[in-house]
C-alpha positions as a printed Julia matrix, in Angstrom:
468×3 Matrix{Float64}:
 38.13   67.04    0.95
 34.68   65.52    0.3
 34.03   62.52   -1.86
 33.19   63.24   -5.5
 29.62   62.78   -6.7
 30.76   60.1    -9.17
 32.49   58.12   -6.41
 29.45   58.39   -4.13
 27.21   57.2    -6.98
 29.43   54.18   -7.69
 29.5    53.21   -4.02
 25.73   53.53   -3.78
 25.28   51.39   -6.92
 27.53   48.68   -5.49
 25.58   48.68   -2.21
 22.27   48.41   -4.08
 23.55   45.5    -6.2
 24.9    43.69   -3.15
 21.57   44.22   -1.43
 19.71   42.79   -4.4
 21.92   39.72   -4.47
 21.58   39.21   -0.73
 17.83   39.26   -1.09
 17.98   36.76   -3.96
 20.08   34.35   -1.92
 17.67   34.56    1.0
 14.17   33.16    1.0
 11.93   35.67   -0.72
  8.77   34.84    1.21
  5.68   32.72    0.99
  4.53   34.14   -2.34
  7.82   33.41   -4.1
  7.97   30.73   -6.78
 10.89   28.33   -6.89
 11.95   27.43  -10.44
 14.22   24.49  -11.18
 16.43   23.48  -14.09
 19.26   21.07  -14.89
 22.86   22.24  -15.11
 26.38   20.95  -14.67
 26.78   23.34  -11.7
 24.39   25.36   -9.54
 24.93   28.94   -8.32
 24.78   30.53   -4.9
 23.82   34.04   -6.05
 20.96   35.17   -8.29
 20.14   38.44  -10.0
 17.62   39.45  -12.64
 18.46   41.49  -15.71
 15.85   44.05  -14.68
 17.74   44.62  -11.42
 20.3    46.48  -13.52
 17.85   48.68  -15.38
 17.21   46.64  -18.53
 14.12   47.42  -20.6
 12.49   44.54  -22.48
 10.47   46.42  -25.08
 12.4    45.19  -28.12
 13.52   48.76  -28.89
 15.68   49.92  -25.99
 19.32   48.92  -26.4
 20.59   46.88  -23.43
 24.2    46.17  -24.43
 25.68   48.17  -21.55
 23.22   46.62  -19.12
 24.18   43.03  -20.05
 27.89   43.8   -19.8
 27.5    45.71  -16.54
 25.36   43.01  -14.95
 27.79   40.23  -15.82
 30.79   42.3   -14.76
 29.18   42.91  -11.36
 28.26   39.25  -10.95
 31.79   38.13  -11.78
 32.82   39.07   -8.21
 30.97   35.95   -7.01
 33.04   33.52   -9.08
 34.92   32.37   -5.97
 31.82   32.43   -3.74
 29.53   29.85   -5.32
 29.08   31.65   -8.63
 26.13   33.67   -9.9
 23.21   33.31  -12.27
 21.68   36.11  -14.31
 18.0    35.52  -15.05
 16.55   37.02  -18.23
 12.79   37.38  -17.63
 10.01   37.46  -20.26
 10.37   40.35  -22.68
 12.33   41.33  -25.77
 15.83   42.39  -24.77
 17.63   44.15  -27.6
 21.42   44.03  -27.32
 24.73   43.99  -29.09
 27.63   41.74  -28.17
 28.27   41.0   -24.49
 30.88   38.93  -22.65
 30.37   36.1   -20.18
 32.41   35.3   -17.07
 33.48   32.13  -15.22
 31.32   30.19  -12.74
 28.31   31.89  -14.27
 24.9    30.94  -15.66
 22.86   32.96  -18.15
 19.27   31.69  -17.83
 16.47   32.66  -20.24
 12.99   32.18  -18.87
 10.08   31.07  -20.99
  9.02   33.95  -23.3
 12.35   35.72  -22.79
 13.86   36.8   -26.12
 17.37   38.19  -26.53
 17.41   40.15  -29.79
 20.67   40.82  -31.59
 20.77   44.43  -32.73
 21.33   45.2   -36.39
 23.44   48.23  -35.42
 26.97   47.19  -36.43
 28.55   49.61  -33.95
 27.35   47.33  -31.15
 29.54   44.44  -32.34
 33.2    45.05  -31.38
 35.9    43.87  -33.8
 38.17   40.98  -32.87
 41.42   39.75  -34.41
 41.36   36.78  -36.78
 41.37   33.34  -35.24
 44.94   31.98  -35.16
 43.96   28.64  -36.72
 42.26   30.41  -39.65
 44.66   33.22  -40.51
 41.88   35.42  -41.88
 38.18   35.96  -41.51
 35.81   33.54  -43.2
 33.86   36.31  -44.94
 36.65   38.84  -45.55
 40.45   38.92  -45.17
 40.34   41.19  -42.12
 39.23   40.42  -38.58
 35.78   39.56  -37.38
 33.0    40.93  -35.24
 32.44   39.61  -31.74
 29.68   37.06  -31.23
 26.39   38.14  -29.73
 27.25   36.06  -26.65
 31.02   35.78  -26.3
 33.47   34.39  -23.78
 37.17   33.61  -23.62
 39.43   31.94  -21.03
 36.46   30.82  -18.95
 35.8    27.9   -16.64
 32.31   26.64  -15.83
 29.96   28.73  -17.98
 26.33   27.84  -18.68
 23.85   29.29  -21.18
 20.48   27.67  -20.66
 16.82   28.34  -20.05
 13.23   27.22  -20.04
 13.25   27.25  -23.85
 13.88   30.98  -23.99
 14.87   32.42  -27.36
 17.93   34.11  -28.8
 17.16   35.79  -32.13
 20.17   37.07  -34.08
 18.01   38.98  -36.59
 20.53   37.85  -39.16
 18.83   38.68  -42.46
 20.6    42.05  -42.77
 23.94   40.26  -42.42
 23.02   37.61  -45.0
 22.2    40.41  -47.45
 25.52   42.16  -46.78
 27.4    38.93  -47.34
 25.67   38.18  -50.63
 26.23   41.75  -51.84
 29.95   41.54  -51.02
 29.67   44.48  -48.6
 31.56   42.99  -45.67
 35.0    44.13  -44.53
 34.9    41.98  -41.38
 33.5    38.5   -40.82
 29.92   38.4   -39.59
 29.32   37.74  -35.89
 28.38   34.31  -34.65
 25.53   33.9   -32.19
 27.45   32.14  -29.38
 31.23   31.77  -29.35
 33.25   30.43  -26.42
 37.07   30.35  -26.76
 39.91   28.83  -24.71
 37.45   27.58  -22.11
 36.32   24.44  -20.33
 33.19   23.1   -18.61
 30.67   24.63  -21.0
 26.93   23.93  -21.15
 24.56   25.33  -23.79
 21.08   23.86  -23.5
 17.28   24.11  -23.67
 17.03   27.18  -25.87
 15.56   28.2   -29.21
 18.12   29.94  -31.44
 16.9    31.89  -34.47
 18.49   33.61  -37.47
 22.13   33.91  -36.54
 24.16   36.33  -38.71
 26.49   33.38  -39.44
 27.32   30.25  -37.43
 25.07   29.69  -34.43
 27.15   27.91  -31.77
 30.94   27.97  -32.07
 33.03   26.52  -29.25
 36.71   26.78  -30.21
 39.99   25.81  -28.51
 37.85   24.45  -25.65
 37.03   21.21  -23.84
 34.37   19.45  -21.78
 31.35   20.78  -23.63
 27.7    19.76  -23.27
 25.25   20.99  -25.93
 21.72   19.63  -25.48
 18.1    20.37  -26.25
 18.67   23.17  -28.74
 16.17   24.12  -31.43
 18.13   26.01  -34.11
 16.19   27.61  -36.95
 17.25   29.69  -39.94
 15.99   30.05  -43.48
 17.24   27.24  -45.7
 18.35   30.03  -48.05
 20.4    31.85  -45.4
 24.17   32.16  -45.8
 26.53   30.01  -43.67
 24.14   29.5   -40.78
 25.79   26.33  -39.49
 24.04   25.0   -36.4
 26.84   23.79  -34.12
 30.54   24.03  -35.02
 32.86   22.29  -32.54
 36.24   23.66  -33.63
 39.56   22.43  -32.17
 37.61   21.08  -29.2
 37.9    17.93  -27.08
 35.3    15.99  -25.12
 32.05   17.26  -26.61
 28.48   15.92  -26.35
 25.82   17.2   -28.74
 22.45   15.62  -27.98
 18.72   16.04  -28.67
 18.99   18.97  -31.08
 16.64   19.96  -33.91
 18.28   22.08  -36.6
 16.96   23.72  -39.78
 19.76   25.53  -41.56
 21.07   27.13  -44.72
 24.34   25.28  -44.16
 25.62   22.22  -42.29
 23.58   21.32  -39.21
 26.76   20.27  -37.42
 30.16   21.22  -38.85
 33.22   19.71  -37.19
 36.35   21.83  -37.7
 39.95   22.3   -36.55
 41.56   25.12  -38.52
 42.38   26.08  -42.08
 45.44   25.0   -44.06
 48.84   26.18  -42.78
 47.23   28.13  -39.91
 45.38   25.1   -38.58
 48.45   22.92  -39.01
 50.53   25.38  -36.97
 48.01   25.62  -34.11
 47.62   21.84  -34.19
 44.54   21.47  -31.99
 42.32   18.59  -33.13
 38.65   18.08  -32.51
 38.38   14.72  -30.79
 36.1    12.62  -28.59
 32.92   14.09  -30.08
 29.57   12.39  -29.45
 26.5    13.34  -31.51
 23.2    11.71  -30.57
 19.53   12.16  -31.48
 20.02   14.9   -34.03
 17.25   15.89  -36.44
 18.4    18.0   -39.39
 16.81   19.75  -42.36
 19.3    21.39  -44.74
 18.54   21.03  -48.47
 21.88   22.49  -49.57
 24.28   21.03  -47.02
 25.02   18.14  -44.67
 23.54   16.84  -41.46
 27.12   16.4   -40.2
 30.14   17.82  -42.03
 33.73   16.97  -41.17
 35.76   19.91  -42.49
 36.48   21.46  -44.73
 38.66   23.31  -42.21
 40.19   20.22  -40.58
 43.92   20.95  -40.66
 44.42   20.37  -36.94
 42.82   16.94  -37.27
 39.49   15.31  -36.44
 39.44   11.99  -34.57
 37.03    9.8   -32.62
 33.65   11.11  -33.71
 30.65    8.94  -32.84
 27.21    9.74  -34.24
 24.05    7.73  -33.64
 20.29    8.11  -33.94
 20.59   10.71  -36.69
 17.54   11.77  -38.7
 17.97   13.89  -41.83
 15.05   15.02  -43.98
 15.24   17.04  -47.21
 18.98   17.33  -46.66
 21.74   17.29  -49.29
 23.85   14.63  -47.55
 24.04   12.74  -44.27
 27.7    12.78  -43.21
 30.08   14.62  -45.53
 33.87   14.7   -45.38
 35.34   17.84  -46.97
 39.06   18.31  -47.51
 41.69   19.17  -50.13
 45.38   19.26  -50.92
 46.94   21.87  -48.65
 44.78   21.01  -45.65
 47.11   18.5   -44.06
 45.67   17.09  -40.87
 43.5    14.01  -40.71
 39.94   12.71  -40.39
 40.0     9.27  -38.81
 38.09    6.96  -36.51
 34.69    8.28  -37.57
 31.76    6.04  -36.63
 28.04    6.42  -37.31
 25.07    4.14  -36.85
 21.28    4.22  -36.85
 20.76    6.85  -39.53
 17.24    7.48  -40.85
 17.32    9.55  -44.04
 14.51   10.83  -46.24
 14.62   12.85  -49.48
 18.39   13.05  -49.84
 20.64   13.97  -52.74
 23.52   11.9   -51.37
 23.66    9.4   -48.54
 27.47    9.12  -48.42
 29.66   11.98  -49.66
 33.4    12.43  -49.38
 35.14   15.23  -51.25
 38.91   15.52  -51.59
 38.64   18.55  -53.85
 37.15   21.19  -51.55
 39.61   23.81  -52.71
 38.78   26.88  -50.64
 41.98   28.32  -49.13
 42.64   31.32  -46.85
 45.41   32.49  -49.19
 47.89   31.14  -51.73
 50.56   30.33  -49.13
 49.29   26.86  -48.32
 51.66   23.91  -48.7
 50.75   21.74  -51.72
 52.58   18.88  -50.01
 50.23   19.04  -47.0
 48.11   16.02  -47.87
 45.23   15.09  -45.53
 44.86   11.58  -44.13
 41.33   10.15  -44.31
 41.13    6.75  -42.69
 38.84    4.55  -40.62
 35.35    5.69  -41.64
 32.56    3.3   -40.55
 28.84    3.71  -41.19
 26.24    1.07  -40.36
 22.5     0.56  -39.85
 21.39    3.15  -42.39
 17.9     3.37  -43.91
 17.45    5.96  -46.66
 14.46    6.6   -48.92
 13.94    8.79  -51.99
 17.66    9.19  -52.68
 19.21   10.61  -55.86
 22.74    9.21  -55.41
 23.71    6.51  -52.93
 27.27    7.73  -52.7
 29.82   10.11  -54.16
 33.18    9.16  -52.69
 36.12   11.07  -54.16
 39.52   10.73  -52.52
 42.69   12.46  -53.68
 44.78   11.0   -56.48
 47.86    9.46  -54.89
 46.25    9.87  -51.47
 43.28    7.51  -51.33
 40.78    7.56  -48.49
 41.14    4.16  -46.8
 39.51    1.95  -44.23
 35.97    2.78  -45.33
 33.32    0.34  -44.07
 29.59    0.34  -44.88
 27.27   -2.33  -43.47
 23.53   -2.91  -43.09
 22.62   -0.12  -45.49
 19.3    -0.05  -47.33
 18.88    2.81  -49.83
 15.76    3.3   -51.95
 16.58    5.33  -55.06
 14.33    7.9   -56.7
 15.87    7.61  -60.15
 15.68    5.1   -62.99
 17.52    1.85  -62.58
 19.93    2.6   -65.45
 21.38    5.55  -63.49
 24.61    4.82  -61.62
 23.91    5.1   -57.87
 27.59    5.15  -56.8
 30.54    7.24  -57.99
 33.87    6.3   -56.36
 37.45    7.38  -57.05
 40.62    6.95  -54.99
 39.02    5.14  -52.06
 39.43    1.72  -50.47
 37.35   -0.33  -48.06
 34.61   -2.94  -47.76
 30.84   -3.24  -47.66
 28.41   -5.8   -46.26
 24.68   -6.04  -46.84
 24.48   -2.78  -48.81
 21.65   -2.04  -51.26
 22.11   -0.95  -54.01
 25.43   -2.7   -54.52
 28.36   -0.37  -53.99
 31.25    0.46  -56.32
 34.12   -1.93  -57.1
 36.54   -0.17  -54.74
 34.24   -1.12  -51.84
 33.83   -4.86  -52.45
 31.35   -7.02  -50.59
 32.66   -8.85  -47.51
 29.84  -11.0   -46.24
 29.22  -11.02  -42.52
 31.23   -7.84  -41.9
 29.8    -5.5   -39.26
 31.37   -2.07  -39.28
 32.92   -0.99  -36.0
 31.08    1.27  -33.59
 33.07    1.66  -30.34
 31.33    1.49  -26.99
 34.17    2.43  -24.65
 33.15    5.4   -22.5
 34.9     8.74  -22.54
 34.8    11.11  -19.52
 32.37   13.54  -21.21
 29.76   10.76  -21.33
 29.76   10.46  -17.55
 29.07   14.15  -16.93
 25.78   14.46  -15.03
 23.63   17.54  -14.5
 22.33   18.72  -11.14
 18.93   20.1   -10.23
 19.45   23.85   -9.76
 16.93   26.48   -8.74
 16.21   30.13   -8.11
 13.36   32.0    -6.53
 11.2    34.28   -8.62
């Protein structure tokens, strides 16, 4: 019996793809251009999105092409890995899934466009540490770029662009027309050795970059832009993650520029995966209605050992904000920040123990969060409305707060009270204007900023290349 036409076609396609990859591995001749970039790991095999029939006209849907290309390249995971190059053009697509030992590289002038066709975003179950969707009680839609149970995955480029075309989703959210939670732009779950770097990210439907239940993560050189009036467009949300570096990012957002999370109420407590060993450096943030760095409010698995330095916030509601409530449980402790430059702020320091958004009414009112060991130093802030609003929880004060070398220039009349503090305890040193009574002056005190190195700080990139 002869082979079926379908079988013959599949065999021929596989041979063509293998031939393409063999050519990419080999030297492509004297006219070829070698392009280099930095990555945690380099790849042996290279293919271009156009090798699989993609059309970059901004109108042709390429969802099947992205998924097919990555699925075919996954066979090289154990043979040096593969990189998929996205060339210049506008590549319209719905959600697609990544694979291990894989690099997605966006060349200069390459634009991945998220389709506004909801059918191209598959539904996913709710996250176990959340118990429901953030926008609606049901599940959620898959991220534009999604991956789960991966090792060694890189999303990078020569400042290529990913545009989520999120305005239609923001309108649906505001109108209350969502039955499932909006897709994120990039979400990596249950994975390790992750790099996301050197890209421009625009207009995500919701959060931009969401690593969750993952470790060993390097996020560098991102420009993240959304309307300051957009809904929930957090920049980077490390969520129940360990060993994370976020460096050299510029973020304009309608929500927190960086939001550190670890699950919501009883669901986060049950999963019990903290975010820890997080390093944030050289961040510039603009977010008039939210924070440069938020800790919570979903922090029920715990947040510990966060170090932030060289932070610039302009026209932003607050610098570093702690958000929690009765029912969260968990903890936020060993938080250290230094060298903050702040301009045109509503609050410099903000801690809120009354952030009472809950997934449902089944949370435990005895689950009291622990907020302890918060140190901020070397802060210069100008044109500030309130120096600090620090509200702990009655019967559960936030303790171990230290502020030193802080110079705040207020924009209001001197008879206005710059500080509002309840249920907190700690010390200050060399703070202007003088802080509240629950943070008394202790001359000569320098707030702790640890300098011991964690393994994620020693991760170095390699010079990788491909031939064009």
